[in-house]
LUMMAR-868178 format. One record per atom (N, C-alpha, C, CB): residue in three letters; z, x, y. Coordinates in steps of 0.1 Angstrom, whole numbers, plus 5000, padded with zeros to 4 digits. Atoms other than C-alpha are relative to their C-alpha. Glycine has a CB too. Layout:
<nodes>
alaZXY/...
</nodes>
This chain:
<nodes>
met499749904995/met594771141207/met501150075005/met499549995006/lys498849984997/lys597471371215/lys499750045011/lys500750074992/val500149954984/val597771481256/val501350045001/val499749895012/leu499049954990/leu599871701272/leu500250025013/leu500250094998/leu500049994981/leu601271701308/leu500550065005/leu500549935009/ile499249914992/ile602371981329/ile499749935016/ile499550184997/his499549954986/his603471951364/his501450015005/his499649925008/gln498749964998/gln606472091380/gln501049855008/gln499750155011/asn499650184993/asn607071721399/asn499449894999/asn500149985015/phe500950115007/phe605971521371/phe501149875005/phe499850014980/pro501550015006/pro604771271374/pro499450025008/pro499549904993/gly501349914994/gly603071391404/gly499049905001/gly499350144989/gln501249995005/gln599671341399/gln499549904990/gln499950114996/tyr500150035013/tyr599971181367/tyr500849895001/tyr500450094990/lys499350124997/lys601970891378/lys499249864993/lys500149995015/his500650125004/his599270591368/his499150104988/his499049915013/leu501149965017/leu596870821340/leu501250044994/leu498750164999/gly499549995011/gly599670911321/gly500349914992/gly500750045000/pro499550155006/pro601270551314/pro498749934994/pro500649915013/ala501250035003/ala597570481310/ala499550044985/ala499250055010/leu500449925013/leu596870751281/leu501049884991/leu500550205000/ala498850075011/ala600170571263/ala499549905001/ala501750005001/ala500350105000/ala599270251272/ala498649964989/ala499949985012/arg501149985009/arg595970291250/arg500450074988/arg498950085006/gly499749975018/gly597770421219/gly499850124997/gly499149914988/asp499849835006/asp597670821225/asp501450015003/asp499150135009/gln498850034997/gln600570991223/gln500650145009/gln500949954986/val500049984993/val601571131254/val501550115004/val499549895003/val498749875003/val604271461261/val499950065015/val499750154986/ala500149914988/ala604671581294/ala501450075000/ala499749925014/leu499149865002/leu606471951295/leu500550035015/leu499050154993/thr499949994992/thr608571961325/thr501350035004/thr499449925004/cys498949925000/cys611472151343/cys500749925015/cys499550185000/lys499650114989/lys611971841367/lys501349944990/lys498549865006/thr498850045006/thr614571721342/thr500550054991/thr500049904997/lys499349915009/lys617571841320/lys499949964984/lys501550015005/glu500050075019/glu617171581289/glu498949954999/glu501049874994/pro501250015008/pro614871461268/pro500049865004/pro500050054984/gly500050124998/gly614071111272/gly497849944999/gly501049995018/val501150065001/val611070851276/val499549945009/val500049954993/trp500550054990/trp609070741303/trp498649965002/trp500250075008/lys501250055001/lys606670501305/lys499150014988/lys499350065009/gly500849995014/gly605670521268/gly500050194998/gly497949915003/ile499949865003/ile605770941276/ile501250094997/ile499550075009/gln499049955001/gln607871171261/gln500350085002/gln500350004994/ile499549914991/ile609771391282/ile500850134997/ile500749935008/his499349875007/his610571751269/his500250105010/his499150074989/pro499849964986/pro612171891297/pro499950174993/pro501749945008/tyr500149865001/tyr612372311300/tyr500750075012/tyr498550044998/lys498849914993/lys614772561315/lys498950145008/lys501450074985/ile500149884997/ile614072791340/ile500950145002/ile499449985008/lys498849974999/lys616073081334/lys500150135006/lys500649984989/arg499949874994/arg615673361358/arg499349965015/arg499350134990/gly500850014988/gly614973401400/gly499250095001/gly500649995010/ser501249904997/ser612773591421/ser500550155004/ser498949935013/gly499549924994/gly613273951430/gly500750035016/gly499250064997/lys500150024991/lys614774011458/lys499450135009/lys501249955002/ser501049904993/ser612874341470/ser498550024996/ser500550135000/ile501749975000/ile609374271460/ile499049995008/ile499449954992/his500950004990/his606474281480/his499449885002/his499250085000/pro500250174994/pro606073951501/pro498849954991/pro499349985020/trp501550015007/trp602073951487/trp500249934989/trp499350134996/val500050035017/val603573911453/val501349934997/val500050164991/gly499050035004/gly606373721458/gly499849844989/gly500950005013/asp500350145005/asp604673371452/asp499850044986/asp498649925006/trp500749925008/trp602773551423/trp501349974989/trp499650155006/glu499149955005/glu606173681408/glu500849834996/glu500750125011/ser499750165006/ser607273281409/ser499649944987/ser499649905008/lys501150075013/lys604373141390/lys500250054989/lys498450025001/val499849915013/val604673401364/val501449954993/val500250195005/ile498750075007/ile608473301357/ile499749824999/ile501450045012/arg500650165003/arg607172921358/arg499849954982/arg498350005007/ala501249985008/ala604773041333/ala500349984988/ala499550125002/glu499349935013/glu606973221310/glu501049864996/glu501050175004/ala498650095004/ala609772911310/ala499449884994/ala501049945012/cys500750115007/cys607172701305/cys499350014982/cys498749985010/tyr500149995011/tyr605772831276/tyr500750044987/tyr499350035001/asp499049995011/asp609072901259/asp500249834998/asp501650115003/gly500250115002/gly609272531264/gly499049954993/gly500149965008/ala500750085005/ala606072481247/ala500150074980/ala498349995010/leu499250005014/leu607172691218/leu500949934988/leu500550055001/glu499050095007/glu609672481209/glu499349874996/glu501349965010/leu500950095006/leu607272161211/leu499350024987/leu499249995008/arg501049945014/arg605072381185/arg500949984988/arg499550175001/ala499249995012/ala607972421161/ala500049864997/ala501550065002/lys499850185009/lys608372031160/lys498849985000/lys500849845009/gly500650045003/gly605071981152/gly499150005009/gly500449934995/phe500850034996/phe603271881181/phe498950095004/phe500549945005/thr500949954996/thr599972011190/thr498949945010/thr499650034990/pro500850084998/pro598071871214/pro497950015004/pro500949955010/asp501749985002/asp593971811215/asp499750015018/asp499049834990/val500449994987/val594071791256/val501350045008/val499449875005/ile498749984987/ile596771951281/ile499449975016/ile500750195001/leu500350084993/leu596071791314/leu501550165011/leu500349784993/ala499149904994/ala597772051344/ala499849995013/ala499950154995/his500049964987/his598572081376/his500650165002/his500849895008/his499649775003/his598472501377/his500650045017/his497650144997/gly499649934984/gly599672521413/gly501050075002/gly500349925009/trp499149955003/trp602772621401/trp500450114992/trp500549944997/gly500549865014/gly601472891374/gly500549904988/gly501150204999/glu499350075017/glu603272641344/glu498950074989/glu499949754998/pro500750015011/pro600272641324/pro499350094997/pro499449915001/met500949814998/met599073031327/met500150024986/met500950175010/phe499750005020/phe600273081285/phe500049894990/phe501350054996/leu500050105012/leu599472751270/leu499050004990/leu499849865004/lys500950015010/lys596672821254/lys500150164990/lys498449965008/asp499449925010/asp598173141238/asp500949934991/asp500750105005/val499750075002/val600372871225/val499049944989/val500349965011/trp500650125009/trp597772591214/trp498650075004/trp500349815003/pro501149974990/pro594172801221/pro498949894994/pro499450174999/glu501150034998/glu592172541206/glu500349825005/glu499150044985/ala499950124993/ala593572261227/ala499150035015/ala501849985003/arg501150044988/arg591072131256/arg500750075016/arg499949795000/met498950034985/met593172201293/met498649975014/met501450215006/gly500850064993/gly591672001322/gly500950075013/gly499949834997/ile499149944996/ile593472161354/ile499549855015/ile500050205000/tyr500250114989/tyr594171921387/tyr500250165013/tyr501649824999/cys500649934989/cys591772111415/cys500849985020/cys498149934998/glu499450054992/glu594272121446/glu499250055013/glu501350034999/leu500449944988/leu592972321468/leu499550214992/leu501849975012/tyr500749895001/tyr591172721468/tyr500350075013/tyr498549994996/his499549944988/his592872891497/his499350105005/his501450045000/ser500549974995/ser591173041522/ser500350125013/ser499749905001/ala499349904992/ala591773361546/ala499049935019/ala499750224991/his500450044990/his589273201570/his499549855008/his499350075000/tyr500150154994/tyr587972911594/tyr499249904989/tyr499150015016/pro498950104991/pro588472611589/pro501150004991/pro499449835005/gln498650035007/gln591772671567/gln500850085005/gln500050034986/ala499149914990/ala592872981588/ala499350005016/ala500050174994/gly500349994981/gly592373001626/gly499849875003/gly498350095006/phe500050084994/phe592072631631/phe500749975012/phe500049954993/asp499050024986/asp595072611653/asp500350155007/asp501649934995/pro499549894992/pro595272911676/pro501550025002/pro499449995011/glu498750074993/glu598572791691/glu500850144985/glu500349744997/phe499049955010/phe599972921658/phe499350094983/phe500949834995/asp501049885007/asp597473221646/asp500250115009/asp498249964999/lys500049874991/lys598373451676/lys499450124995/lys501550045003/ser500149825006/ser599273771660/ser499650004985/ser501850095000/arg500549985010/arg597173711630/arg499050154995/arg499549905001/asp501249935002/asp595474001612/asp499649964992/asp500050114998/glu500450075013/glu592873861595/glu499750144987/glu498449895003/ala499849875018/ala592474171569/ala501250044995/ala499550165001/arg499049975007/arg595774201562/arg499949824994/arg501450075010/ala499750165008/ala595473781556/ala499049984987/ala499649845012/ala501450025008/ala592173821537/ala500850064987/ala498450085007/leu499149915012/leu594374081514/leu501349864989/leu501350135013/arg499250075005/arg596973811509/arg499649934989/arg500449935007/ile501050125007/ile594973531499/ile499950024988/ile498649975005/arg501149945015/arg592773721473/arg501149964992/arg499550214996/val498750005011/val596173781459/val501149844993/val501150105007/arg499650134995/arg597273441465/arg499149894987/arg499349975021/asn500850095007/asn594173281447/asn500150074986/asn498349985008/gln500149935017/gln594873521413/gln500149874994/gln501550124992/asn499650085009/asn596273201400/asn499049894999/asn501349955002/asn500850135004/asn593472981403/asn498650064990/asn499449915016/his500749925007/his591473251389/his500049984982/his500450135004/val499550005016/val593673291356/val499749874994/val501550034998/his499650155007/his594072901351/his498650005000/his501049855009/phe501450095008/phe589872841354/phe499750124986/phe498249985014/asp500949935013/asp589273161326/asp500949904988/asp500350214997/ile499250105010/ile591572891304/ile499449865000/ile501549985004/ala499750134998/ala590772541318/ala497949964996/ala501049965019/glu501550025005/glu587372401303/glu499849915010/glu499749954983/ala500450064990/ala587472151330/ala500749965013/ala499549924996/gly498750014992/gly588972061364/gly499749885009/gly500450135008/ile500250134991/ile589471741386/ile500350045012/ile501049874997/ser500150014986/ser589371711422/ser500549845010/ser498650045001/pro500150144996/pro590371401443/pro499450015013/pro501449935000/thr501649974985/thr587771531475/thr499250034995/thr499950105013/gly501149895000/gly584671661476/gly500950055009/gly498449985004/phe499549874995/phe586271851503/phe500950084994/phe500649985011/gln499049915008/gln589071971481/gln499150074989/gln501249924993/ala500749975011/ala586572051455/ala499550115006/ala499049904993/ala500949904994/ala584172251478/ala500650115005/ala499349955008/thr498949864998/thr587172491485/thr499950054994/thr501250005000/phe499749915015/phe586872621451/phe498350085002/phe500449884981/pro501549944997/pro583572911448/pro499349934991/pro499750164997/thr500950035007/thr580272861433/thr500449974987/thr499150085001/glu499950015014/glu580972921403/glu501349884990/glu500150154998/tyr498650115002/tyr584172711396/tyr500049825002/tyr501250055012/arg500450124997/arg582472421410/arg499249884991/arg499550035010/asp500750075009/asp580172271382/asp500749954990/asp499150074995/arg498950045013/arg583272231359/arg501149925007/arg500850144991/ile499550114996/ile585072041385/ile499349875003/ile500750025009/ser500950174994/ser584371621389/ser501249965009/ser499749834985/val499150004987/val585671491421/val500249804999/val498850075019/ile499150115002/ile587871171412/ile501150015007/ile500449974988/his498950014991/his590571021435/his501349994993/his499849905009/asp498950035006/asp593970971422/asp500349835001/asp501150085007/gly500250145000/gly593470581430/gly500949955007/gly499949934988/ile499249994991/ile595270401455/ile500349814994/ile499150065017/asp499750155009/asp596770021440/asp500049935004/asp500849964994/thr500250124992/thr595369791464/thr500449854997/thr498750005003/gly499250114999/gly596769491449/gly501750015001/gly499649934988/leu498649934994/leu600369691459/leu499750005015/leu500450184993/val499950004986/val599269791491/val499049975002/val500350095008/arg500550124994/arg597669531510/arg500849925012/arg499849914990/pro499349994988/pro598369371543/pro501249844993/pro498750005018/asn498950114998/asn601469131547/asn500849935012/asn500950044993/pro499650074987/pro601868881574/pro501549985002/pro499549865002/asp498350014998/asp605568821569/asp500850134995/asp500649884990/ala499449905003/ala606169181563/ala501449995018/ala498550144997/ala498949954990/ala609369321583/ala500750114998/ala501049925001/leu499149864999/leu610769651591/leu501350045008/leu499250085005/lys498649984991/lys614769671600/lys499750185002/lys501949954989/ile499849914999/ile615369921618/ile501150065008/ile499250025002/ser498449944999/ser619069931630/ser500449824995/ser500850075022/asp499350115002/asp621269601627/asp499549915012/asp501550024998/asp499850084984/asp620269511664/asp498049984999/asp501050165019/leu501650005003/leu616369561653/leu499250024990/leu499450065006/thr500550025010/thr614069451630/thr498449965003/thr500849914992/leu501450004999/leu609869471637/leu499649924990/leu499450124999/thr500350125011/thr607569251625/thr498350005004/thr500949815005/arg501650024990/arg603369171634/arg500049985010/arg499049914998/glu500150014985/glu604569031666/glu500250095011/glu500949925003/asp499649844987/asp605569371677/asp498950034998/asp501350164998/glu500949864999/glu603369661689/glu500750064997/glu499550075012/val499049875007/val604269911663/val499250104998/val500849984986/ile500949864999/ile602370231666/ile500750094988/ile500250105019/thr499349935012/thr603070441632/thr499550124999/thr499849934986/phe501049915005/phe602770801623/phe501550054989/phe499150125015/ile499649925019/ile603370961585/ile500250165003/ile498449984985/asn499949885007/asn604371301577/asn500450044991/asn500350055004/arg499349945017/arg605671441540/arg501450035012/arg499050194988/asn498949924993/asn607471681567/asn499550025014/asn500350154993/leu501050014991/leu606871661600/leu499750175011/leu500649865008/glu500549854998/glu604972011608/glu498749975007/glu499750114985/pro501949974990/pro601472131630/pro499249964988/pro499350225005/tyr500950015005/tyr599572121597/tyr499749865000/tyr500250064991/arg499850174998/arg599571731601/arg499849925015/arg501749974996/gly499950064993/gly599671721633/gly500849925013/gly499849994995/tyr498750084995/tyr603071601645/tyr500450105012/tyr501549994987/his499749954989/his602571861676/his499549905007/his499650125002/ile500550144989/ile599971661691/ile500149865001/ile498949985000/phe499750194997/phe600971331686/phe501350025006/phe500249874983/met499050014991/met604271451701/met500149995014/met500550094998/arg500449964990/arg602771591731/arg498949905006/arg499750124998/ala501050204995/ala600571241733/ala501349875001/ala498549904981/leu499250034998/leu603871091731/leu500549895015/leu500550104997/pro499650044993/pro605271061765/pro499149895010/pro500550115005/gln501550104991/gln601670921782/gln500349874991/gln497850074998/ile499850155002/ile601870631754/ile500949934998/ile499749984993/leu498850124994/leu605370511762/leu499549985012/leu501850055002/arg500450024985/arg604370511797/arg498949865004/arg499150155005/arg500550095007/arg601070331784/arg500149874989/arg499550054998/arg499450135011/arg602570101762/arg501249945001/arg500250054987/pro498450064999/pro605769971777/pro500849904992/pro500149945011/asn499250085011/asn606669721749/asn499750044985/asn499649855001/ala500949915011/ala604969941720/ala501850084995/ala498450165011/his499049955009/his607470051692/his499550134992/his500449884989/val500849875005/val606670421679/val500850014986/val500050165011/thr498949975011/thr608170431643/thr499350164992/thr500249834986/leu500949895006/leu607570791626/leu500850014986/leu499950175009/ile499249945013/ile608270931586/ile499850065000/ile500149984989/gly499949835004/gly608971251575/gly501150074998/gly499550095010/gly498449904996/gly611471541570/gly499850065008/gly500650094990/asp499949944990/asp612671771586/asp499850184993/asp501549945007/glu500149855005/glu611272091564/glu498850034999/glu500650044986/val500949994996/val608272241558/val499050004984/val500250115011/ser501049975017/ser604972161528/ser499250065004/ser499149884992/tyr500949875004/tyr602272351540/tyr499950115006/tyr498849985001/gly500449864993/gly602172581570/gly501150075002/gly499250005014/ala498549924995/ala604772831584/ala501349975004/ala499750065010/ala498650074998/ala608372761586/ala500250005016/ala501350094992/ala500349964986/ala609272711623/ala500850104998/ala500249925012/pro499049944998/pro610972981639/pro501250015007/pro499650065002/lys499149994998/lys613973081641/lys501749884992/lys499650025012/gly499050085007/gly615772861614/gly500149855009/gly501550085000/gln500750184991/gln614472551638/gln499449944989/gln498650005013/ser501150105008/ser612372281624/ser498849905012/ser501249854989/trp500750054990/trp609172191639/trp500249835005/trp498750024995/lys500050104991/lys610371871648/lys500849985007/lys500049904996/gln499249954986/gln612971961670/gln498950045012/gln501050144997/ile500849974987/ile610872151687/ile499449965003/ile499550065002/phe501050084986/phe608571921698/phe500549925006/phe498949934998/ile498950104995/ile611171641703/ile500550105014/ile501549974986/asp499550004988/asp612571891729/asp499050085009/asp501250055000/glu500850004991/glu609371981744/glu499549935011/glu499650014997/val500250154997/val608871631752/val501049925005/val499649944990/arg498550074999/arg612271501754/arg500049965019/arg501450154994/asp499849994991/asp612471591794/asp499149885007/asp500050135003/gln501650004994/gln608971411801/gln500449814997/gln498250114988/ile500150175007/ile610171061787/ile501949955001/ile499250004978/ser498450074994/ser613270821800/ser500349954986/ser500049855016/asp499150035008/asp616270721782/asp499749864995/asp501250015006/glu500950165001/glu614770341782/glu498950004990/glu499349965014/asp501349965008/asp611570481767/asp500350084987/asp499150105010/trp500649915006/trp612670721743/trp501049894989/trp500350195005/ala499350125010/ala615070391725/ala499349924995/ala500849925006/arg501150125007/arg611470281715/arg499250094991/arg498849915014/val500449885014/val611070591691/val500949994989/val500150165003/his498950045011/his612270561661/his499650104983/his499949804996/phe500149875010/phe612570881633/phe500749964989/phe500650145007/leu499850055015/leu612870691594/leu500350164994/leu498349914992/gly499949895010/gly612971031578/gly499050024990/gly501249994994/arg500750025010/arg612171031544/arg500849854992/arg500050134993/val499650155001/val612170671531/val499549954980/val498849895017/pro500149945013/pro611670511494/pro499049885004/pro501250024986/tyr501450034991/tyr608070361494/tyr500249895003/tyr498650014995/asp500250174997/asp608869981497/asp500150035018/asp501749884992/arg499650054987/arg610370061531/arg498450075008/arg501950085005/phe501449955000/phe606970301535/phe498649895001/phe500050074988/leu500450144999/leu605269981529/leu500049925012/leu500649954992/ser499950104987/ser606469791551/ser499650075015/ser501749955001/met500649944989/met606169991578/met498050025003/met500750154999/met501450034997/met602369981573/met499749895000/met499150044993/gln500750174991/gln602169631573/gln500449965012/gln500449854993/val499850044992/val603769591600/val499250085016/val501349994997/ser500949954995/ser602069861616/ser498349935013/ser499850054987/arg501250064987/arg599569761652/arg498750084999/arg500750015018/ala500749924994/ala598070111651/ala500650104992/ala499950015015/his499649895010/his598670391627/his498950125006/his499949944981/val500449894997/val597870761638/val500050094993/val500550045008/tyr500049995016/tyr596971001610/tyr499450165012/tyr498949874985/leu501049884995/leu595871401620/leu500250104989/leu500250085016/thr499949875010/thr595371671597/thr499250115003/thr499649984986/tyr500949835001/tyr593872081597/tyr499049924991/tyr501050184990/pro501650025010/pro590872081574/pro501050024988/pro498450145002/phe498949995004/phe593272081544/phe499949894993/phe501050025008/val499850095004/val594471831518/val500149855004/val500650034997/leu500050104994/leu593771501523/leu501449894997/leu498849944999/ser499150105001/ser596871251525/ser500249884995/ser500249985008/trp500150155008/trp597470961498/trp500049895008/trp501149984989/ser499350134990/ser599370761529/ser499450005010/ser501450015004/leu500850074991/leu596270771549/leu499149884991/leu499050115008/leu500850105009/leu593970571525/leu501149864995/leu499550114985/glu499150085001/glu597170351518/glu500449925012/glu500950074995/ala500550084985/ala596970271552/ala499149915007/ala499650065007/met501650094997/met593270201556/met500449864988/met498150124993/ala500150165006/ala594269951523/ala501049915002/ala499949994984/ala499150064993/ala597369821544/ala499049875009/ala500850125009/glu500550074986/glu594369681569/glu500450085010/glu500649875003/cys500149974987/cys595669921598/cys498850045010/cys500750095000/thr501449994990/thr593769991625/thr500650175000/thr499949895020/ile500449875000/ile593370401620/ile499850045010/ile499050034994/ile500949864992/ile593370701649/ile500250114993/ile500550045016/ala499449855006/ala592870991636/ala499350115000/ala500350014986/ser501049884993/ser591371321640/ser499050034996/ser500350115001/asp501549995007/asp587771421636/asp500050144994/asp498849995012/thr499449945012/thr588271651606/thr499549994990/thr501249974998/ala500950085015/ala586471691575/ala500749994993/ala498950064992/pro499150115014/pro589071561552/pro499349855004/pro502249975003/leu499650135000/leu588871261573/leu498549934998/leu500849975012/arg501350045003/arg584971201576/arg499550024989/arg499350055007/glu500450085016/glu584571201539/glu500749865000/glu500650094985/val499350145005/val586870861537/val499849895016/val502150054995/met499950004987/met586370771575/met498549995007/met500750125005/gln501350034989/gln583470631600/gln500449935010/gln498749934996/asp499849944988/asp583770681631/asp499549805008/asp498850185004/gly500450155002/gly583770291644/gly500249904992/gly499049984997/glu499850075013/glu583770151614/glu501149964993/glu499550054993/thr499149985008/thr586870211597/thr501250075004/thr499550064992/gly499049994993/gly588770361622/gly499650105015/gly501150054991/leu500449904990/leu588470571653/leu500350135001/leu500449985009/leu500049855005/leu587870931654/leu500750015011/leu498550094998/phe499849914988/phe589271211681/phe500150134997/phe501149965007/asp499649845000/asp589171561683/asp501450024998/asp499550085013/phe498349995004/phe592271681668/phe500950085013/phe500150114985/phe499650014991/phe593371841699/phe500249985014/phe500050034997/asp500150084988/asp592671631724/asp501149875005/asp498749944998/lys499450125000/lys595571421731/lys500049895005/lys500650005002/asp500850154987/asp593971241759/asp499649904995/asp498750025009/ala500450075010/ala591571151736/ala500849914991/ala499550084994/leu499750125010/leu593971001709/leu500749895011/leu501250054986/val499350114992/val595770811741/val499049915001/val500750055014/glu501450084998/glu592470681750/glu500049914991/glu498850074999/lys499950055009/lys592070591714/lys500649884998/lys500350064996/leu498950085005/leu594870441707/leu499949845008/leu501650095004/cys500050134990/cys594970191740/cys498949934997/cys500150035016/leu501050064999/leu591570081734/leu500049924987/leu499050085002/ala499550095013/ala592669941698/ala500749895004/ala501150084990/leu498850124993/leu595669781711/leu499949895009/leu501050075007/asp500150134986/asp594269601738/asp498549914993/asp499550105022/asp500950095008/asp591569461714/asp500149944988/asp499050054998/pro500150065015/pro592469261688/pro498850004991/pro500349865001/asp501550015012/asp588769181673/asp499450104998/asp498849915005/leu500349875005/leu588469541672/leu501250034985/leu500350105016/arg498949995013/arg591769581654/arg499649964987/arg501349925001/ala500450045013/ala590769321628/ala499050054991/ala499749895002/arg501549945005/arg587069471622/arg500550114997/arg498850025010/leu499849885003/leu588669811618/leu501049974987/leu500650095012/gly499350005012/gly590969731596/gly499649954984/gly501149945004/ala500750025012/ala589269511573/ala498850064994/ala499849895002/asn501249885002/asn586469771571/asn500350084993/asn499550075009/ala499649885006/ala588770001561/ala500849984987/ala500850065010/arg499450075018/arg590669791532/arg498350044994/arg500649734999/ala500850035014/ala587469701518/ala499450165002/ala498849844998/his500449845001/his586070091517/his500750064992/his500050085012/val498749955004/val589470161500/val499649974985/val501449935007/val500550055015/val589069901473/val498450014992/val500249865001/gln500750015008/gln585469941467/gln499950174994/gln498949925007/asn499549865003/asn585970351464/asn501050074993/asn500150045008/tyr498349885005/tyr589670491456/tyr500549844998/tyr501350165017/asp499150065003/asp590770131442/asp500750084987/asp499549864998/leu499849935019/leu593170261407/leu499649954991/leu501350014994/lys499950055013/lys593069971386/lys498150044994/lys500649825001/thr501550015002/thr588769941388/thr498950144998/thr499549925013/thr501149914998/thr587270241398/thr500950164997/thr499149985018/cys499749864998/cys589570571398/cys500650054986/cys501050015012/leu499249945011/leu591770551368/leu499149924987/leu501949965001/pro500549995016/pro589170401344/pro498950155004/pro498949824993/gln500749815005/gln586770761354/gln500950044996/gln499350125013/gln499149895006/gln589870941351/gln499950014985/gln501449995004/leu500050025017/leu590170811314/leu498950034996/leu500349864995/ala500749904998/ala586870921312/ala499750164998/ala500149995006/trp500049875001/trp587171221318/trp500950064993/trp500050045010/val499249925012/val589771311293/val499549974989/val501349974998/asp501150005013/asp587571141268/asp498750144999/asp498849835002/ala500849864998/ala585171411280/ala500350144993/ala500050035015/leu499449905001/leu587271641283/leu500549994981/leu501350015012/ala499549985017/ala588371611244/ala499149994996/ala500949914991/ala500849965005/ala585171591232/ala498950174999/ala499849905003/gln500449865001/gln584471931243/gln500050084993/gln500450065006/ala499449875010/ala585172261223/ala500250085004/ala499350054989/ser498949934992/ser587872451233/ser499150155004/ser501650014990/thr500849925000/thr585672741242/thr500650115014/thr498649915002/arg499349924985/arg588072901275/arg501250094990/arg501049855015/arg498749945006/arg590573181261/arg500650105012/arg499650094986/pro499749904997/pro592773431275/pro499650135001/pro500549994997/arg500949905000/arg591373731290/arg501550114996/arg499050005016/glu499049945000/glu593274041269/glu500850115015/glu499650064988/
</nodes>
C-alpha cells in the first residue's frame, strides 16, 4: 500500500503510525513544509514543499486564518503535483487538516482515500467559549459566532473530501457536528508505557547546586506554553499558599512564554510574566527560590521531571487533552487535576487522581496537601493511574494496532468523496 502523510509540523501525530506503516512494508511518503531537503526518516520518504507567499496585510481579520490555510493548501497542492509527476500515487492520504494543507489533494489524486485527524470543531458557545469569564468580559457573542463559523469552514471543506476521520478522545470527537461523527473513530495516539514508567533512580538537575530526586517533595506543572487555557493563572494564584503550606517542597514548571491556544497576552506581555507579577509580592525571596521555571525542555528532561514528581497538577479548559497528562499517569504520578470534561473521560476522582473545580484555587491546595501528606494514597492513585493508561492507552498493545486497522479499513473503502465544484 502507498500512504501519503500530511502534517505541517511533521511527524506530529504520525510519530508512531508512520514508521509502523513503513516497517510492515508500506511505501510511506510525507509531504511537509517543515524541512527544505528531501530525506528519509524511519523508513518514510520526506518530500518538502515550499510556501511561496505570505498573508495580505489589509485582509478582514475573520478570514485571515482562512487565507493562511488556502496559501498552505496551494503550496501543498504544488508539492503533490511534483510527487505525481515522479510517479507516486497514494492509495491512502492521512492528514492533519488543521492548517489547511490537504484541501486540494483530492484534485490531484481523486481515487485516493483520505483520513483526517479530527482535533477539534470550534464552537462559539459554552463550554468552549465563555468557560472563563475573566478573559471573556468584552465578548460580542453574536460576532463571535460569525467568526467561529468562518473558522470552521476548514473542517467542512475537508469533510467534503475525507472518507473517514480519527480523533484521540471522545470529548474531541463529540465537538464535531452530528453528520460527521459516524465517520470519526476514537483512537488515541498512544502512550509508550514501556518508556514512560516510574524510575526510583530518576534525577532532575535544576542547577549546579540543586538536583531533585524521589527523596524530595517535588510538585510539577506543565503547559506547552504557560497560559490560561491550561490553567496557569489558577496554579500561580495557588502558589503562595502552596509554598507556605509546604515549606520543603520544590515547584518545577515546564512551558514556554508564547501562546498555543487562547488569546495573546495584552500589550506585548507574556501570560507567564503577568501572573508571576500578580503573586510575586505574596512570596518571600526564600520561598521563591524553591520555584523553578524550566522553559521548554527535551523529552528526556520532561520524563525525568515526571519521574521525580511527588504530585503533578494539571488543569485545562474544556479543550484538547494534553499528551502530558496521560504520560504523567503512565509514570505513576499522583495527579491533582481540574474537574473538566476532558479529564473526566480519562480519570476517576479518588481512584486515578484527585479532581477539583477548575476555578477553586483553595480546593487545589487542599487536594494537593492531602496527597502530599498521605503516601499510601499517593501510591494507590499512582498505581491505578498507570494501570488505566496501560490498559486503555498503551501505544504498542492497544492504540497502534487500532490505528493500523483503521488505516487498512480506510484503504478498503471506495473513494466516494469529491471536491465540490
